[in-house]
N, CA, C and O atoms as a DFTB+ gen file, in Angstrom:
476 C
 N C O
     1  1     110.133      79.252      75.908
     2  2     109.646      80.533      76.375
     3  2     110.369      81.632      75.612
     4  3     111.587      81.584      75.442
     5  1     109.618      82.615      75.157
     6  2     110.172      83.780      74.482
     7  2     110.406      84.868      75.518
     8  3     109.588      85.058      76.418
     9  1     111.521      85.583      75.396
    10  2     111.874      86.621      76.345
    11  2     112.006      87.950      75.619
    12  3     112.663      88.028      74.581
    13  1     111.389      88.992      76.155
    14  2     111.423      90.307      75.529
    15  2     111.514      91.401      76.583
    16  3     111.356      91.141      77.776
    17  1     111.770      92.628      76.135
    18  2     111.774      93.807      76.996
    19  2     110.897      94.872      76.348
    20  3     110.633      94.819      75.147
    21  1     110.444      95.845      77.150
    22  2     109.655      96.931      76.594
    23  2     109.449      98.040      77.605
    24  3     109.315      97.796      78.804
    25  1     109.426      99.250      77.105
    26  2     109.288     100.425      77.962
    27  2     108.369     101.459      77.341
    28  3     108.369     101.666      76.128
    29  1     107.580     102.109      78.197
    30  2     106.854     103.308      77.821
    31  2     107.686     104.469      78.354
    32  3     107.602     104.799      79.537
    33  1     108.482     105.084      77.496
    34  2     109.320     106.209      77.902
    35  2     108.499     107.467      78.157
    36  3     109.019     108.447      78.690
    37  1     107.219     107.449      77.781
    38  2     106.390     108.630      77.957
    39  2     107.000     109.820      77.226
    40  3     107.498     109.684      76.109
    41  1     106.958     110.979      77.859
    42  2     107.540     112.194      77.279
    43  2     108.886     112.508      77.919
    44  3     109.324     113.659      77.915
    45  1     109.543     111.492      78.467
    46  2     110.792     111.705      79.197
    47  2     111.992     111.959      78.285
    48  3     113.011     112.478      78.741
    49  1     111.888     111.608      77.029
    50  2     112.989     111.784      76.084
    51  2     112.512     112.653      74.924
    52  3     111.315     112.698      74.641
    53  1     113.415     113.330      74.262
    54  2     113.029     114.199      73.148
    55  2     112.400     113.416      72.000
    56  3     111.626     113.978      71.224
    57  1     112.714     112.153      71.882
    58  2     112.225     111.322      70.783
    59  2     111.011     110.471      71.148
    60  3     110.501     109.732      70.306
    61  1     110.543     110.565      72.396
    62  2     109.499     109.637      72.850
    63  2     108.173     110.342      73.113
    64  3     108.112     111.557      73.298
    65  1     107.117     109.533      73.124
    66  2     105.791     110.009      73.505
    67  2     105.083     108.891      74.258
    68  3     105.479     107.728      74.179
    69  1     104.037     109.254      74.985
    70  2     103.313     108.287      75.800
    71  2     102.735     107.179      74.933
    72  3     102.131     107.439      73.892
    73  1     102.930     105.927      75.381
    74  2     102.391     104.767      74.682
    75  2     101.657     103.876      75.669
    76  3     102.066     103.742      76.823
    77  1     100.588     103.279      75.216
    78  2      99.855     102.326      76.044
    79  2     100.634     101.013      76.116
    80  3     101.590     100.805      75.370
    81  1     100.216     100.141      77.014
    82  2     100.822      98.816      77.105
    83  2     100.691      98.090      75.763
    84  3     101.641      97.462      75.296
    85  1      99.514      98.181      75.153
    86  2      99.287      97.510      73.864
    87  2     100.188      98.077      72.768
    88  3     100.639      97.329      71.900
    89  1     100.453      99.367      72.790
    90  2     101.352      99.959      71.790
    91  2     102.787      99.477      71.990
    92  3     103.503      99.241      71.017
    93  1     103.206      99.333      73.233
    94  2     104.574      98.894      73.514
    95  2     104.755      97.429      73.124
    96  3     105.748      97.072      72.490
    97  1     103.802      96.584      73.502
    98  2     103.997      95.143      73.350
    99  2     103.182      94.475      72.246
   100  3     103.488      93.343      71.870
   101  1     102.165      95.133      71.722
   102  2     101.270      94.511      70.754
   103  2     101.927      93.923      69.512
   104  3     101.720      92.744      69.225
   105  1     102.713      94.701      68.762
   106  2     103.296      94.152      67.535
   107  2     104.204      92.946      67.778
   108  3     104.137      91.961      67.041
   109  1     105.039      93.017      68.791
   110  2     105.926      91.899      69.075
   111  2     105.150      90.698      69.610
   112  3     105.450      89.556      69.261
   113  1     104.161      90.954      70.451
   114  2     103.318      89.876      70.971
   115  2     102.668      89.115      69.813
   116  3     102.678      87.884      69.788
   117  1     102.107      89.849      68.862
   118  2     101.466      89.223      67.706
   119  2     102.474      88.372      66.929
   120  3     102.172      87.245      66.538
   121  1     103.654      88.913      66.711
   122  2     104.685      88.169      65.974
   123  2     105.074      86.886      66.720
   124  3     105.162      85.814      66.120
   125  1     105.303      87.005      68.023
   126  2     105.716      85.833      68.806
   127  2     104.622      84.778      68.883
   128  3     104.901      83.587      68.748
   129  1     103.385      85.202      69.099
   130  2     102.312      84.222      69.227
   131  2     101.954      83.595      67.884
   132  3     101.416      82.489      67.842
   133  1     102.246      84.283      66.796
   134  2     102.034      83.708      65.466
   135  2     103.147      82.722      65.143
   136  3     102.886      81.644      64.608
   137  1     104.379      83.081      65.462
   138  2     105.527      82.234      65.154
   139  2     105.635      81.046      66.100
   140  3     105.992      79.946      65.678
   141  1     105.331      81.258      67.370
   142  2     105.456      80.216      68.399
   143  2     104.142      80.108      69.178
   144  3     104.098      80.489      70.348
   145  1     103.092      79.609      68.571
   146  2     101.763      79.665      69.197
   147  2     101.620      78.900      70.511
   148  3     100.729      79.213      71.300
   149  1     102.449      77.932      70.760
   150  2     102.291      77.148      71.993
   151  2     103.226      77.590      73.117
   152  3     103.227      76.984      74.188
   153  1     104.016      78.628      72.892
   154  2     105.010      79.052      73.884
   155  2     104.500      80.205      74.754
   156  3     103.817      81.103      74.262
   157  1     104.833      80.176      76.039
   158  2     104.535      81.325      76.903
   159  2     105.556      82.444      76.642
   160  3     106.598      82.220      76.027
   161  1     105.239      83.626      77.114
   162  2     106.116      84.780      76.918
   163  2     106.520      85.337      78.279
   164  3     105.688      85.490      79.174
   165  1     107.799      85.635      78.418
   166  2     108.369      86.245      79.616
   167  2     108.921      87.610      79.221
   168  3     109.756      87.698      78.320
   169  1     108.471      88.670      79.877
   170  2     109.018      90.005      79.646
   171  2     110.156      90.188      80.636
   172  3     109.935      90.338      81.838
   173  1     111.372      90.175      80.118
   174  2     112.561      90.194      80.960
   175  2     112.782      91.547      81.623
   176  3     113.445      91.627      82.657
   177  1     112.242      92.597      81.050
   178  2     112.405      93.929      81.618
   179  2     111.330      94.816      81.029
   180  3     111.158      94.862      79.810
   181  1     110.601      95.524      81.883
   182  2     109.590      96.454      81.404
   183  2     109.456      97.595      82.390
   184  3     109.866      97.494      83.546
   185  1     108.870      98.689      81.908
   186  2     108.658      99.821      82.785
   187  2     107.835     100.893      82.113
   188  3     107.588     100.861      80.908
   189  1     107.419     101.843      82.927
   190  2     106.636     102.973      82.456
   191  2     107.176     104.223      83.126
   192  3     107.352     104.265      84.344
   193  1     107.432     105.226      82.327
   194  2     107.912     106.501      82.837
   195  2     106.837     107.189      83.673
   196  3     105.650     106.883      83.561
   197  1     107.271     108.109      84.496
   198  2     106.339     108.943      85.251
   199  2     106.080     110.263      84.538
   200  3     105.365     111.114      85.067
   201  1     106.646     110.451      83.350
   202  2     106.570     111.716      82.638
   203  2     105.686     111.590      81.397
   204  3     105.913     110.732      80.544
   205  1     104.684     112.450      81.311
   206  2     103.893     112.522      80.088
   207  2     102.594     111.758      80.103
   208  3     101.917     111.683      79.078
   209  1     102.222     111.183      81.241
   210  2     100.978     110.433      81.321
   211  2     100.722     109.981      82.742
   212  3     101.406     110.402      83.675
   213  1      99.739     109.126      82.896
   214  2      99.331     108.647      84.208
   215  2      99.851     107.222      84.414
   216  3      99.304     106.269      83.859
   217  1     100.906     107.087      85.214
   218  2     101.538     105.782      85.425
   219  2     100.572     104.786      86.078
   220  3     100.552     103.617      85.693
   221  1      99.781     105.220      87.046
   222  2      98.845     104.311      87.708
   223  2      97.829     103.760      86.712
   224  3      97.515     102.570      86.742
   225  1      97.322     104.604      85.845
   226  2      96.383     104.149      84.819
   227  2      97.073     103.166      83.885
   228  3      96.469     102.170      83.487
   229  1      98.335     103.428      83.525
   230  2      99.094     102.527      82.652
   231  2      99.251     101.162      83.320
   232  3      99.093     100.131      82.667
   233  1      99.558     101.150      84.607
   234  2      99.732      99.888      85.337
   235  2      98.411      99.130      85.404
   236  3      98.377      97.920      85.179
   237  1      97.323      99.835      85.712
   238  2      96.011      99.184      85.728
   239  2      95.692      98.572      84.374
   240  3      95.212      97.442      84.293
   241  1      95.963      99.324      83.312
   242  2      95.717      98.838      81.957
   243  2      96.609      97.640      81.637
   244  3      96.167      96.687      80.997
   245  1      97.865      97.690      82.083
   246  2      98.792      96.582      81.844
   247  2      98.228      95.280      82.401
   248  3      98.185      94.272      81.697
   249  1      97.797      95.295      83.659
   250  2      97.251      94.081      84.262
   251  2      95.981      93.633      83.540
   252  3      95.795      92.439      83.308
   253  1      95.109      94.574      83.184
   254  2      93.877      94.221      82.468
   255  2      94.194      93.641      81.092
   256  3      93.592      92.648      80.683
   257  1      95.135      94.255      80.376
   258  2      95.508      93.783      79.045
   259  2      96.150      92.398      79.093
   260  3      95.887      91.564      78.227
   261  1      96.985      92.149      80.094
   262  2      97.600      90.822      80.207
   263  2      96.537      89.760      80.451
   264  3      96.694      88.614      80.031
   265  1      95.481      90.128      81.113
   266  2      94.388      89.195      81.388
   267  2      93.567      88.919      80.134
   268  3      93.187      87.775      79.882
   269  1      93.291      89.953      79.348
   270  2      92.336      89.813      78.243
   271  2      92.974      89.715      76.860
   272  3      92.552      88.890      76.050
   273  1      93.972      90.533      76.576
   274  2      94.529      90.611      75.227
   275  2      95.909      89.979      75.072
   276  3      96.342      89.700      73.954
   277  1      96.604      89.751      76.191
   278  2      97.968      89.231      76.156
   279  2      98.121      88.026      77.094
   280  3      99.021      88.018      77.934
   281  1      97.270      87.022      76.968
   282  2      97.277      85.925      77.948
   283  2      98.519      85.045      77.913
   284  3      98.762      84.300      78.862
   285  1      99.301      85.106      76.861
   286  2     100.515      84.285      76.789
   287  2     101.660      84.877      77.604
   288  3     102.661      84.203      77.848
   289  1     101.520      86.137      78.029
   290  2     102.531      86.727      78.916
   291  2     102.319      86.105      80.283
   292  3     101.299      86.340      80.931
   293  1     103.283      85.314      80.719
   294  2     103.157      84.563      81.962
   295  2     104.005      85.131      83.085
   296  3     103.803      84.800      84.254
   297  1     104.964      85.994      82.727
   298  2     105.866      86.510      83.749
   299  2     106.480      87.811      83.249
   300  3     106.670      88.000      82.048
   301  1     106.787      88.707      84.189
   302  2     107.482      89.939      83.819
   303  2     108.321      90.432      84.982
   304  3     108.072      90.097      86.140
   305  1     109.310      91.228      84.652
   306  2     110.162      91.891      85.633
   307  2     110.014      93.387      85.410
   308  3     110.274      93.884      84.314
   309  1     109.598      94.105      86.445
   310  2     109.457      95.556      86.364
   311  2     110.804      96.198      86.675
   312  3     111.427      95.869      87.685
   313  1     111.259      97.112      85.816
   314  2     112.522      97.824      85.995
   315  2     112.263      98.956      86.987
   316  3     111.885     100.056      86.585
   317  1     112.460      98.698      88.259
   318  2     112.062      99.600      89.341
   319  2     113.218     100.494      89.789
   320  3     113.632     100.474      90.948
   321  1     113.728     101.281      88.832
   322  2     114.894     102.133      89.086
   323  2     114.636     103.526      88.521
   324  3     113.955     103.666      87.506
   325  1     115.170     104.544      89.164
   326  2     115.132     105.906      88.651
   327  2     116.438     106.112      87.884
   328  3     117.483     106.370      88.481
   329  1     116.371     105.996      86.565
   330  2     117.574     106.046      85.733
   331  2     117.379     107.085      84.630
   332  3     117.433     108.281      84.916
   333  1     117.154     106.676      83.385
   334  2     116.909     107.630      82.295
   335  2     115.653     108.449      82.560
   336  3     115.538     109.606      82.157
   337  1     114.727     107.815      83.245
   338  2     113.485     108.415      83.718
   339  2     113.092     107.642      84.970
   340  3     113.729     106.642      85.302
   341  1     112.075     108.082      85.654
   342  2     111.682     107.386      86.880
   343  2     110.766     106.219      86.535
   344  3     109.566     106.403      86.330
   345  1     111.334     105.027      86.472
   346  2     110.596     103.808      86.130
   347  2     109.877     103.220      87.337
   348  3     108.992     102.381      87.173
   349  1     110.235     103.637      88.530
   350  2     109.745     102.980      89.740
   351  2     108.221     103.026      89.846
   352  3     107.604     104.066      89.613
   353  1     107.630     101.903      90.195
   354  2     106.199     101.900      90.500
   355  2     105.980     102.341      91.937
   356  3     104.841     102.522      92.365
   357  1     107.059     102.515      92.682
   358  2     106.969     102.925      94.083
   359  2     107.149     104.428      94.256
   360  3     107.395     104.888      95.372
   361  1     107.034     105.201      93.187
   362  2     107.264     106.644      93.285
   363  2     105.993     107.436      93.568
   364  3     106.021     108.666      93.531
   365  1     104.901     106.774      93.844
   366  2     103.667     107.465      94.193
   367  2     102.624     106.475      94.678
   368  3     102.608     105.317      94.261
   369  1     101.755     106.938      95.561
   370  2     100.745     106.048      96.126
   371  2      99.783     105.503      95.076
   372  3      99.312     104.373      95.200
   373  1      99.483     106.296      94.041
   374  2      98.573     105.822      93.002
   375  2      99.180     104.640      92.245
   376  3      98.488     103.658      91.974
   377  1     100.454     104.727      91.907
   378  2     101.120     103.632      91.191
   379  2     101.248     102.405      92.094
   380  3     101.046     101.279      91.640
   381  1     101.581     102.613      93.362
   382  2     101.655     101.489      94.301
   383  2     100.287     100.817      94.419
   384  3     100.185      99.591      94.406
   385  1      99.243     101.630      94.533
   386  2      97.883     101.087      94.615
   387  2      97.506     100.292      93.380
   388  3      96.876      99.240      93.482
   389  1      97.893     100.793      92.205
   390  2      97.608     100.082      90.961
   391  2      98.319      98.731      90.939
   392  3      97.744      97.728      90.517
   393  1      99.569      98.709      91.394
   394  2     100.310      97.447      91.438
   395  2      99.665      96.477      92.431
   396  3      99.506      95.294      92.129
   397  1      99.295      96.972      93.608
   398  2      98.651      96.108      94.597
   399  2      97.353      95.519      94.043
   400  3      97.071      94.337      94.241
   401  1      96.575      96.330      93.361
   402  2      95.334      95.850      92.765
   403  2      95.620      94.775      91.727
   404  3      94.971      93.729      91.716
   405  1      96.587      95.029      90.859
   406  2      96.943      94.050      89.831
   407  2      97.441      92.750      90.421
   408  3      97.128      91.672      89.916
   409  1      98.210      92.845      91.484
   410  2      98.765      91.650      92.114
   411  2      97.723      90.849      92.884
   412  3      97.947      89.682      93.207
   413  1      96.582      91.472      93.179
   414  2      95.538      90.762      93.919
   415  2      94.732      89.820      93.031
   416  3      93.947      89.021      93.542
   417  1      94.909      89.897      91.719
   418  2      94.205      89.016      90.793
   419  2      94.637      87.573      91.058
   420  3      95.836      87.304      91.135
   421  1      93.693      86.638      91.199
   422  2      94.062      85.247      91.479
   423  2      94.948      84.614      90.396
   424  3      95.658      83.646      90.669
   425  1      94.911      85.154      89.178
   426  2      95.750      84.631      88.092
   427  2      97.228      84.955      88.320
   428  3      98.109      84.277      87.792
   429  1      97.486      85.994      89.107
   430  2      98.849      86.469      89.322
   431  2      99.424      85.779      90.555
   432  3      98.889      85.919      91.655
   433  1     100.511      85.035      90.371
   434  2     101.182      84.399      91.478
   435  2     102.414      85.195      91.850
   436  3     103.363      85.269      91.069
   437  1     102.414      85.800      93.044
   438  2     103.502      86.692      93.414
   439  2     103.529      86.877      94.933
   440  3     102.527      86.676      95.619
   441  1     104.674      87.255      95.424
   442  2     104.781      87.742      96.796
   443  2     104.112      89.123      96.806
   444  3     104.613      90.032      96.145
   445  1     103.005      89.316      97.527
   446  2     102.284      90.588      97.463
   447  2     103.076      91.789      97.955
   448  3     102.682      92.927      97.697
   449  1     104.185      91.566      98.660
   450  2     105.010      92.697      99.080
   451  2     106.208      92.895      98.153
   452  3     107.019      93.799      98.356
   453  1     106.311      92.043      97.136
   454  2     107.452      92.090      96.206
   455  2     108.777      92.117      96.961
   456  3     109.617      92.993      96.757
   457  1     108.934      91.139      97.830
   458  2     110.167      91.050      98.603
   459  2     110.340      92.149      99.610
   460  3     111.464      92.469      99.998
   461  1     109.231      92.738     100.045
   462  2     109.285      93.816     101.020
   463  2     109.360      95.199     100.427
   464  3     109.477      96.177     101.165
   465  1     109.294      95.315      99.093
   466  2     109.369      96.626      98.443
   467  2     108.131      97.445      98.757
   468  3     108.225      98.653      98.978
   469  1     106.964      96.798      98.778
   470  2     105.737      97.498      99.145
   471  2     105.130      96.829     100.364
   472  3     105.306      95.630     100.581
   473  1     104.428      97.595     101.142
   474  2     103.798      97.084     102.384
   475  2     102.308      96.959     102.197
   476  3     101.602      96.550     103.119
């Protein structure tokens, strides 16, 4: 299994701009799936800023992209902390709704409350 991290910093930093899920993970995904075609991919840490774009739309796109364009991604950990920027998916009802929708996909195996983080 290959392990990677990735973040959409959005406009939260002077050097950053909003990036789609495919922009954050596409080049590395292509490299990993070309080099290790039979291996699954685990994203050890990922997140999306709340600054400079629509986090709920990004989350919806993330789940759709993992289904259609990034099928080797089998697992991920969301960095759910307010640190350099607000990475939390729990910082607004739209983002929570997007996560709930993504988690309802039968392909996704998860505790739907994420250990009680969402109700």
